NUNU-333701 format. One record per residue (C-alpha): residue number from 1; residue in three letters; x, y, z. Coordinates in Angstrom, 2 decimals. Each point is the difference from the previous one (the first is absolute). Layout:
! NUNU-333701
    nr   rest      east     north        up
   NUM    ALA         X         Y         Z
...
! end
This chain:
! NUNU-333701
    nr   rest      east     north        up
     1    MET     -7.97     28.84     -1.86
     2    ASN      2.48      1.20      2.51
     3    ASP      3.51     -0.89     -0.04
     4    ALA      0.28      0.15      3.68
     5    ALA     -2.68     -2.64     -0.37
     6    TYR      2.85     -3.27     -0.59
     7    SER      2.83     -0.03      2.82
     8    PHE      2.61     -2.63     -0.47
     9    VAL      1.75      0.46      3.08
    10    LEU      1.02     -2.09      3.24
    11    SER     -1.71      2.32      2.79
    12    HIS     -0.37     -3.23      2.44
    13    ALA      1.76      0.44      2.56
    14    MET      2.92     -2.64      0.71
    15    PRO      0.32     -2.12      2.99
    16    GLU      3.16      0.26      1.64
    17    ASP      1.44     -3.37      2.46
    18    LYS      2.92      0.89      2.85
    19    LYS      2.61     -0.78     -2.71
    20    PRO     -1.78     -1.26     -3.20
    21    LEU      1.53     -2.57     -2.39
    22    TYR     -0.74      1.95     -3.16
    23    ARG     -2.97      2.94      0.16
    24    GLN     -3.38     -1.42     -0.12
    25    VAL     -2.29      0.48     -2.69
    26    PRO     -3.14      1.68      0.32
    27    PRO     -3.29     -1.59      0.59
    28    ALA     -2.33     -0.08     -2.80
    29    ALA     -2.64      2.65     -0.76
    30    PRO     -3.40     -0.68      0.18
    31    PHE     -1.51     -1.92     -3.18
    32    PRO     -2.11      2.33     -1.80
    33    VAL     -3.30     -2.41      0.33
    34    ASP     -2.62      3.08     -1.83
    35    ALA      2.82      0.29     -2.84
    36    LEU     -1.07     -3.74     -1.32
    37    GLY     -3.63      2.41     -0.88
    38    PRO     -2.01     -3.38     -0.83
    39    LEU      2.22     -2.51      1.44
    40    ALA     -0.08      1.44      3.31
    41    ALA     -2.78     -1.84      1.84
    42    ALA      1.51     -2.97     -1.51
    43    CYS      2.96      0.30      1.50
    44    SER     -1.42      1.27      3.35
    45    ALA     -2.20     -2.78     -0.31
    46    ILE      3.23     -2.56     -0.62
    47    GLN      1.23      1.73      3.14
    48    GLU     -2.73     -0.69      2.61
    49    LEU      0.55     -3.20     -1.39
    50    THR      3.41     -0.54      0.47
    51    GLN      0.85      2.45      1.86
    52    ALA      3.45     -0.15     -1.81
    53    PRO      1.63      4.04     -1.35
    54    ALA     -1.78      1.93     -1.64
    55    ALA      2.60      0.60     -2.59
    56    LEU      0.33     -3.73     -0.68
    57    VAL     -3.75     -0.35     -0.99
    58    GLY     -0.09      2.89     -1.56
    59    GLN      2.58     -1.03     -2.02
    60    SER     -1.74     -3.05     -0.51
    61    VAL     -3.25      1.16     -1.30
    62    LEU      1.53      1.68     -2.35
    63    ALA      2.09     -2.39     -1.51
    64    ALA     -2.86     -2.02     -0.27
    65    ALA     -1.93      2.92     -1.65
    66    THR      3.00      0.74     -2.66
    67    LEU      0.10     -3.75     -1.01
    68    ALA     -3.74      0.42     -0.31
    69    VAL      0.61      2.57     -2.16
    70    GLN      2.80     -0.12     -1.93
    71    ALA     -1.13     -1.73     -3.10
    72    GLN     -3.22      2.44     -0.27
    73    ARG      1.78      3.59     -0.64
    74    ASP      2.82      1.49     -0.96
    75    VAL      0.69      3.83      2.01
    76    ASP      1.14      3.22     -2.30
    77    LEU      2.02      2.32      2.58
    78    PRO      1.39      3.47     -1.79
    79    GLY      3.47     -0.69     -0.69
    80    ALA      0.42     -3.66      0.29
    81    GLY     -2.60     -1.12     -2.87
    82    ARG     -2.39     -2.84      0.93
    83    ARG      1.24     -2.55      2.69
    84    PRO     -1.17     -3.09      1.30
    85    LEU     -1.41     -0.44      3.39
    86    THR      2.37     -2.78      1.11
    87    GLY      1.48      0.56      3.60
    88    ILE      2.35     -1.39      1.93
    89    PHE     -0.20     -0.36      3.59
    90    ILE      2.67     -1.26      2.77
    91    THR     -1.43      0.09      3.93
    92    ILE      2.50     -0.69      2.28
    93    ALA     -1.35     -1.97      3.54
    94    GLU      1.31     -2.32      2.69
    95    SER     -1.33     -3.15      0.80
    96    GLY     -3.08      0.29      1.64
    97    GLU     -1.73      3.25     -1.42
    98    ARG     -2.82     -2.15     -1.74
    99    LYS      1.22      0.30     -3.75
   100    THR     -1.41     -3.53     -1.17
   101    SER     -2.98      1.30      1.51
   102    VAL     -0.55      3.01     -1.37
   103    ASP      1.38     -1.46     -3.62
   104    LYS     -2.81     -2.47      0.21
   105    LEU     -2.94      2.81      0.98
   106    ALA      1.08      1.79     -2.54
   107    LEU      0.90     -2.48     -2.58
   108    GLN     -3.67     -2.01      0.69
   109    GLY     -1.27      1.80     -3.26
   110    VAL      2.77     -0.79     -2.15
   111    ARG     -0.43     -3.89      1.20
   112    GLU     -3.38     -0.37     -0.99
   113    ILE      0.99      1.04     -3.16
   114    GLU      2.74     -2.59     -0.28
   115    ARG     -2.31     -2.65      1.23
   116    GLN     -2.76      0.70     -2.53
   117    TRP      2.39      0.31     -2.66
   118    ALA      1.03     -3.69      1.17
   119    GLY     -3.25     -1.37     -0.20
   120    ASP     -0.33      1.62     -3.47
   121    ALA      3.34     -1.31     -1.52
   122    ALA     -0.89     -3.69     -0.16
   123    ARG     -3.02      0.64     -2.23
   124    GLN      2.26      2.40     -2.05
   125    TRP      3.05     -1.98     -0.49
   126    ALA     -2.67     -3.22     -1.36
   127    ASN     -1.39      2.53     -2.36
   128    TYR      3.74      1.25     -0.59
   129    VAL      0.97     -3.83     -0.83
   130    ASN     -2.95     -0.57     -2.30
   131    GLU      0.71      3.09     -1.61
   132    ARG      2.98     -0.59     -1.12
   133    LYS     -0.38     -3.58     -1.14
   134    ALA     -2.29      0.98     -2.12
   135    TRP      2.54      3.08     -1.55
   136    GLU      2.57     -3.19     -0.47
   137    THR     -2.56     -2.29     -1.33
   138    VAL     -1.46      2.69     -2.47
   139    ARG      4.15      1.41     -0.90
   140    LYS      1.14     -3.48     -0.60
   141    SER     -3.42     -1.02     -2.27
   142    ALA      1.34      3.34     -1.85
   143    GLU      3.24     -1.29     -0.73
   144    LYS     -1.07     -3.22     -0.97
   145    LYS     -2.20      1.30     -2.65
   146    HIS      2.06      2.99     -1.30
   147    GLY      4.07     -1.36      0.66
   148    ASP      0.17      0.61     -3.80
   149    ASP     -1.11      3.31     -0.28
   150    MET      2.35      2.51      2.20
   151    SER     -2.41      2.62     -0.44
   152    ALA     -3.73     -2.17      0.21
   153    LEU      2.18     -1.01      3.54
   154    THR      0.93      3.77      1.27
   155    THR     -3.48      1.17     -0.72
   156    ALA     -1.15     -3.08      1.82
   157    LEU      1.97     -0.13      3.07
   158    ALA     -1.24      3.46      0.01
   159    ALA     -3.02     -0.80      0.21
   160    THR     -0.12     -1.79      2.77
   161    GLY      0.98      3.04      2.48
   162    PRO      2.56      0.59      2.62
   163    GLU      1.19     -3.07      2.03
   164    PRO     -2.15      0.28      2.97
   165    VAL      1.42      1.12      3.57
   166    PRO     -0.18     -1.24      3.19
   167    PRO     -2.36      1.38      2.75
   168    PRO      1.82      2.06      2.13
   169    HIS      1.14     -1.59      3.24
   170    PRO     -2.46      0.75      3.27
   171    MET      3.02      1.00      1.90
   172    LEU      0.22      4.56      0.17
   173    ILE      2.72     -0.15      3.06
   174    LEU      3.29     -0.85      0.20
   175    GLU      1.62     -0.41      3.44
   176    ASP      3.25     -1.58     -0.75
   177    PHE      1.72      0.81     -3.45
   178    THR      3.44      0.38     -2.86
   179    SER     -0.43      2.46     -2.93
   180    GLU      0.09     -2.80     -2.16
   181    ALA     -3.59     -1.71      1.63
   182    LEU     -1.57      3.75      0.47
   183    THR      0.84      0.03     -3.34
   184    MET     -1.44     -3.02     -1.44
   185    HIS     -3.30      0.71      2.62
   186    LEU     -0.91      3.44     -1.80
   187    ALA      1.16     -1.83     -3.66
   188    GLY     -2.73     -3.24      0.56
   189    ALA     -1.99      1.00      2.25
   190    ARG     -1.72      3.67      1.16
   191    PRO      1.29      2.81     -1.44
   192    PHE      0.46      1.29      3.63
   193    ALA      1.17     -0.88      3.11
   194    GLY      0.80      0.51      3.99
   195    ILE      2.66     -0.98      1.86
   196    PHE     -1.03     -0.89      3.67
   197    SER      1.91     -0.75      3.49
   198    SER     -0.81      0.82      3.34
   199    GLU      2.85     -2.36      0.38
   200    GLY      2.66      2.33     -1.82
   201    GLY      3.45     -1.56      1.38
   202    ILE     -1.08     -3.10     -2.26
   203    LEU     -0.15      2.04     -3.34
   204    VAL      3.03      2.05      1.00
   205    GLY      1.90     -2.71      1.07
   206    GLY     -1.20     -2.30     -2.63
   207    ALA      0.90     -0.30     -3.96
   208    ALA     -1.12      3.23     -1.39
   209    PHE      2.94      1.74      2.14
   210    THR      2.77     -1.88      0.11
   211    ASP      3.35      1.35     -1.56
   212    ASP     -0.95     -0.57     -3.13
   213    ASN     -3.10      0.44     -0.46
   214    ASN     -0.76      3.28      1.95
   215    MET      1.16      2.11     -3.16
   216    LYS     -2.49     -2.06     -1.89
   217    THR     -3.25      0.04      2.20
   218    GLY      1.14      4.06      0.32
   219    ALA     -0.85      0.69     -3.14
   220    LEU     -2.47     -1.76     -0.70
   221    LEU     -2.48      0.91      2.87
   222    ASN      1.99      3.88     -0.95
   223    LEU     -1.59     -0.75     -3.68
   224    LEU     -3.56     -1.07      1.38
   225    TRP      0.29      3.20      2.29
   226    ASP      0.31      1.58     -3.55
   227    GLY     -2.13     -1.41     -2.05
   228    GLU      2.80     -1.26     -2.26
   229    PRO      0.11     -2.34     -1.97
   230    ILE      1.59     -3.17      0.92
   231    ARG      2.41     -1.12     -2.30
   232    ARG      2.53     -3.37      0.52
   233    THR      1.91     -2.06     -2.15
   234    ARG      1.30     -3.19      1.47
   235    VAL      1.83     -2.81     -1.84
   236    GLY     -2.02     -3.57      0.02
   237    THR     -3.88      2.72      0.33
   238    GLY      1.14      2.43     -2.08
   239    GLN     -1.55      3.47     -0.54
   240    THR     -2.87      1.17      2.07
   241    TYR     -2.05      3.54     -0.41
   242    LEU     -2.74      0.86      2.57
   243    PRO     -1.52      3.17     -0.51
   244    GLY     -2.70      0.96      1.73
   245    ARG      0.46     -1.62      3.44
   246    ARG     -1.05      0.96      3.51
   247    CYS      1.65     -1.15      3.47
   248    SER     -0.26      1.64      3.46
   249    VAL      1.92     -0.89      3.40
   250    HIS     -0.33     -0.04      3.80
   251    ILE      2.53     -1.45      2.22
   252    MET     -0.33     -0.37      3.47
   253    LEU      3.39     -0.50      1.92
   254    GLN      2.03      0.30      2.86
   255    GLN      2.44      2.59      0.29
   256    VAL      2.76     -2.36      0.06
   257    VAL     -1.24     -1.64     -3.42
   258    ALA     -0.26      4.30     -0.67
   259    ASP      3.94      1.02      0.17
   260    LYS      0.59     -2.86     -2.02
   261    LEU     -2.56      1.23     -2.49
   262    PHE      0.64      3.87     -0.07
   263    GLY      3.50     -0.22      0.99
   264    ASP      0.84     -2.40     -3.64
   265    PRO      1.57      2.50     -2.15
   266    VAL     -1.19     -1.75     -3.33
   267    LEU     -3.47      0.99      1.29
   268    GLU      0.72      3.63      0.89
   269    GLY      2.39      0.04     -2.92
   270    ASN     -2.88     -0.78     -2.57
   271    GLY     -2.20      2.03      1.21
   272    LEU     -2.90     -2.76      1.77
   273    THR      0.30      1.21      3.51
   274    ALA     -0.97      3.33     -1.42
   275    ARG     -2.88     -1.17     -1.16
   276    MET     -1.03     -1.69      3.63
   277    LEU     -2.35      1.52      1.43
   278    THR      0.67     -0.53      4.06
   279    VAL     -0.85     -0.53      3.10
   280    ALA      1.31     -0.99      3.42
   281    PRO     -3.37      0.78      2.75
   282    GLN      0.68      0.08      3.77
   283    SER     -0.80     -3.20      1.49
   284    THR     -4.18     -0.87      1.82
   285    ILE      1.83     -3.07      1.42
   286    GLY     -0.38      0.12      3.75
   287    THR     -3.47      2.21     -0.09
   288    ARG     -2.51     -2.41     -2.05
   289    PHE     -1.97     -0.42      2.59
   290    PHE     -3.05     -2.01     -0.49
   291    ARG     -3.39      2.03     -1.64
   292    GLU     -2.88     -1.20     -1.54
   293    HIS     -0.04      0.62     -3.51
   294    THR     -2.91      2.72     -1.56
   295    SER     -2.04     -1.43     -2.50
   296    SER      0.72      3.50     -1.98
   297    ALA      3.39     -1.51     -0.04
   298    GLU     -1.05     -2.94     -1.44
   299    GLY     -2.33      1.60     -2.75
   300    GLU      2.14      2.34     -1.75
   301    LEU      2.70     -3.27     -0.12
   302    GLN     -2.46     -2.00     -1.85
   303    HIS     -0.52      3.21     -2.13
   304    PHE      4.03      0.56     -0.40
   305    ASN     -0.14     -3.21     -1.31
   306    SER     -3.03     -0.02     -2.31
   307    ARG      1.84      2.95     -1.67
   308    ILE      3.28     -1.54     -0.29
   309    MET     -2.24     -2.96     -1.37
   310    GLN     -2.11      1.99     -2.92
   311    LEU      3.29      1.74     -0.82
   312    LEU      1.63     -3.09     -0.65
   313    SER     -3.21     -1.16     -2.00
   314    ARG      0.25      2.58     -1.86
   315    ASP      0.40     -0.86     -4.30
   316    VAL      3.60      1.84     -1.31
   317    THR      0.69      1.22     -2.95
   318    LYS      2.75     -2.64     -2.22
   319    HIS      1.74      0.48     -3.00
   320    PRO     -2.00     -2.87     -1.94
   321    ASP      3.55     -1.90     -1.67
   322    THR      2.43      0.51      3.33
   323    GLY     -2.81     -0.42      2.76
   324    ALA      2.32      3.77      1.28
   325    LEU     -1.85      1.75      2.28
   326    GLU     -1.21      3.55     -1.74
   327    PRO     -0.87      2.14      2.80
   328    SER     -2.69      3.25     -1.02
   329    THR      1.35      2.79      2.18
   330    ILE     -1.55      2.33      3.10
   331    TRP      0.93      4.00      0.21
   332    LEU      0.73      2.02      2.30
   333    SER     -2.77      3.04      0.64
   334    GLN      1.24      3.60     -0.53
   335    ASP      0.36      0.37      4.13
   336    ALA      1.94     -3.16     -0.23
   337    LYS      1.88      0.69     -2.54
   338    THR      1.26      3.87      1.81
   339    ALA      0.39     -2.50      3.35
   340    TYR      2.30     -2.44     -1.59
   341    ILE      1.93      2.71     -1.76
   342    SER      0.83      2.15      2.96
   343    PHE      0.43     -3.62      2.42
   344    HIS      2.98     -1.17     -3.06
   345    ASP      1.43      3.86      0.03
   346    VAL      0.34     -0.41      3.75
   347    CYS      1.44     -3.33     -0.36
   348    GLU      2.43      1.12     -3.02
   349    ARG      1.41      2.22      2.65
   350    GLU      0.81     -2.21      3.21
   351    ILE      1.76     -2.37     -2.29
   352    ARG      2.87      3.13     -0.63
   353    SER      3.09     -0.85      2.18
   354    ASP     -1.11      2.34      2.27
   355    GLY     -3.95     -1.20      0.10
   356    SER     -1.13     -1.98      3.11
   357    LEU     -0.92     -2.75     -2.82
   358    SER      3.86     -0.33     -1.01
   359    GLU      0.74     -2.95      2.14
   360    ILE     -2.79     -1.98     -1.65
   361    ARG      0.73      2.09     -3.54
   362    GLY     -1.00     -3.37     -2.33
   363    PHE     -3.47     -0.34      2.03
   364    GLY     -0.82      3.42      0.16
   365    ALA      0.18      0.11     -3.88
   366    LYS     -2.98     -2.19     -0.04
   367    LEU     -1.96      0.81      2.65
   368    ALA     -1.56      2.77     -1.71
   369    GLU     -1.31     -3.09     -2.30
   370    GLN     -0.65     -2.09      2.91
   371    ALA     -2.85      2.89      1.91
   372    GLY     -1.44     -0.83     -4.19
   373    ARG     -0.76     -3.39      0.30
   374    ILE     -1.13     -0.39      3.44
   375    ALA     -1.85      2.93     -1.37
   376    ALA     -1.77     -2.09     -2.42
   377    ILE     -0.13     -3.14      1.50
   378    LEU     -1.74      1.47      2.45
   379    THR     -2.36      1.13     -2.81
   380    LEU     -0.89     -3.11     -1.42
   381    TYR     -0.46     -2.08      3.02
   382    HIS     -2.51      2.78      0.68
   383    ASP     -1.72     -0.48     -3.14
   384    PRO      1.48     -1.93     -2.85
   385    ASP     -1.87      1.97     -3.01
   386    ALA      1.85      3.39      1.11
   387    HIS      1.65      1.96     -2.51
   388    GLU      1.47      2.69      1.88
   389    VAL      2.41     -0.37      3.59
   390    SER     -1.95      3.33      2.19
   391    LEU      2.28      2.48      1.67
   392    THR     -0.77     -1.75      3.80
   393    ALA      0.98     -3.61     -1.25
   394    MET      3.08      2.28     -1.55
   395    GLN      0.25      1.59      3.94
   396    CYS      0.11     -3.44      0.93
   397    GLY      2.49     -1.45     -2.07
   398    ILE      2.69      2.77      0.70
   399    ASN     -0.71     -0.58      4.25
   400    LEU      0.89     -3.31     -0.41
   401    ALA      2.71      0.98     -2.18
   402    THR      1.23      1.83      2.64
   403    PHE     -0.59     -2.27      2.47
   404    TYR      2.26     -2.65     -2.00
   405    ALA      2.92      1.74     -0.60
   406    ASN      0.12      1.51      3.77
   407    GLU      0.07     -3.84      0.58
   408    ALA      2.80     -0.73     -2.22
   409    LEU      2.48      3.26      1.38
   410    ARG     -0.68     -2.13      3.35
   411    ILE      0.54     -3.04     -0.92
   412    ARG      2.67      0.99     -2.56
   413    ASN      1.71      1.04      3.59
   414    SER     -1.20     -3.21      1.75
   415    SER      1.68     -2.42     -2.76
   416    ALA      3.57      1.36     -0.11
   417    ILE      0.20     -1.47      3.68
   418    SER      1.44     -3.38     -0.48
   419    ASN     -1.53     -2.86      1.45
   420    ASP      2.75     -0.47      2.93
   421    LEU     -0.57      2.71      1.53
   422    ARG     -3.66     -0.51     -0.23
   423    LEU      0.60     -3.31      1.95
   424    ALA      2.47      1.64      2.37
   425    ALA     -3.14      2.59      1.32
   426    GLU     -2.10     -2.75      0.27
   427    LEU      3.00     -1.63      1.97
   428    ILE      0.50      3.09      2.48
   429    GLU     -3.83      0.80      0.54
   430    TRP     -0.10     -3.67      1.24
   431    TRP      3.59      0.06      2.36
   432    ARG     -1.93      2.96      1.34
   433    ARG     -3.02     -1.90      0.56
   434    LEU      1.80     -2.44      1.97
   435    GLN      1.28      3.32      2.70
   436    ARG      3.16     -2.48     -0.25
   437    GLN      3.71      1.76     -0.18
   438    GLN      1.85     -3.09     -1.05
   439    LEU     -0.91     -2.63     -2.84
   440    HIS      1.92     -2.76     -1.33
   441    LEU      0.11     -1.17     -3.39
   442    ALA     -2.60     -3.56      0.64
   443    LEU     -2.40      2.16      0.96
   444    VAL     -0.27      2.28     -2.27
   445    TYR     -0.48     -2.99     -2.60
   446    GLN     -2.21     -2.04      1.87
   447    HIS     -2.09      2.39      1.22
   448    GLY      0.02      3.24     -1.79
   449    PRO     -2.01      1.08     -2.84
   450    LYS     -1.16     -2.02     -2.40
   451    ARG      2.54      0.67     -2.98
   452    ILE      3.40      0.09      2.24
   453    ARG     -0.86     -3.28      1.50
   454    ASP      3.45     -2.13     -1.78
   455    ALA      3.25      0.98      1.79
   456    LYS      1.79      1.29     -3.69
   457    THR     -2.73      2.56     -0.42
   458    ALA     -0.32      0.77      3.95
   459    ARG      3.93      0.82     -0.16
   460    ARG     -0.22      1.58     -3.18
   461    ILE     -2.70      2.46      1.23
   462    LEU      1.51      0.48      3.34
   463    GLY      2.81      1.09     -1.90
   464    VAL     -1.68      2.88     -1.49
   465    LEU     -1.13      1.34      3.94
   466    ILE      3.67     -0.06      0.53
   467    ASP      0.77      1.84     -3.42
   468    ASN     -2.54      2.03      0.89
   469    GLY      0.94      0.62      3.79
   470    GLN     -3.20     -1.35      1.61
   471    ILE      1.44     -2.78      1.79
   472    THR      3.63     -1.06      1.36
   473    GLN      1.19     -3.66     -0.37
   474    LEU      1.45     -1.49      3.31
   475    THR      3.40     -1.56      0.59
   476    ALA     -0.32     -3.68     -1.12
   477    GLY     -0.89     -1.65      3.56
   478    SER     -2.09      2.70      1.37
   479    ILE     -2.59     -1.74      2.49
   480    VAL     -3.89      0.95     -1.41
   481    ASP     -2.36     -2.17      1.23
   482    GLY      1.98     -1.81      2.29
   483    LYS      2.65     -1.53     -2.18
   484    ALA      2.95      1.00     -1.59
   485    ARG     -0.86      1.29     -3.65
   486    LYS      2.21     -0.66     -3.53
   487    GLU     -2.27      3.19     -1.94
   488    ALA     -2.00      2.61      2.85
   489    TYR     -1.00      3.23     -0.47
   490    GLN     -0.79      2.82      1.67
   491    LEU     -2.73      3.25     -0.62
   492    ASN      2.02      3.13      0.17
   493    VAL     -3.46      1.78      1.12
   494    ASP     -1.87     -0.88      2.74
   495    PRO     -3.09     -2.34     -1.25
   496    ARG     -2.33      1.97      1.85
   497    ASP      1.16      3.10     -2.00
! end
């Protein structure tokens, strides 16, 4: 492939206001649905059923496929070696973008598998209780019979075999967690899991990402993304060593929550944000007029969820003693390998100080690997028994990785904008819609934008507008709306402009 095929530039026009509070972030590029390959039909079907942004839907189906194949295989990448097929997906979308509806449709197959596992759990637990009782009885009998003969007792106890292992918990997806809880889940349940939430504010604002815990959470997710063993030593709980665990993530959150996540120096410093594949699509709110669903969309969704269930129902290879996953390897075909190396070298060149990826160097350094992982996931979704990643799948992975890189550049600029500036922009837009030159404080916090409806916040954001030359505070006692006002303000431009 030609180096010119990769473009890490923000080529969209940047709209300018008469006097903007900050330079507007360019709109998101269209999500490359075709690059999803065998997942494209499912993405189009869910988008038709929900009319949600394509990027939001694309993240959901790709994350579900990643969850379904991560325990099955690893991929061997040139220069990187054997890598796990895990992913950390972040979708930034405001309230009303139908995040929950999309998540529900994309995870139907996963939820159905959990229900089936839950149905089997009672029988499995009864068998476990009986096996453990029998094991304990035999050991007690051996102790009673050979209690004075250490050699005979050791032989008899060894003959009873290992202690029966409790059946795995039927839950595959965690919506809220701490690093300790996730470690316990991966130790005592299945050796693979997913963290999925359509209300990421609960997760990011919860126990996992407090100031005391965010470093531990970030470090654990980094280990799982890298496929490294979990190693922990704790007073009271002792030592934990868990090789062969897999966990993928898809968190949907609002911009204000994303600002907290991406603005956290700890998570940026330990490299978690550099491992995230993030989208912030343009809203479709206001354009989702009623239309009948086609039968083909329902059929494609059913096919997608059936395939997810099939993948999750496949046996996984585990170590007989530790239960650690031992996935087999999928390789790149020669053509796919050539394309991967070309893309890798472009990414490496562009993370130099004068390169187009220099602002997101940590992310850019992992970009080729992300492309390789995605290509393998698409391959295994299509054919779980495939031995090689084809050139077509590799090109899909590269196209998606290129899109994610441009999104990362765009979102980085967006995240640099303070929340107060965002609120100030909302307030000035609302003010101009009123077609009024003057306002008083009470009007702002009683009827203004929802996030500014208290006097303290309104006064602070009005101060931001004053500092940025957008408005001027009037003299106390100025008449506005027929009354003398202690705090009143005037636009510095004609509201009709």
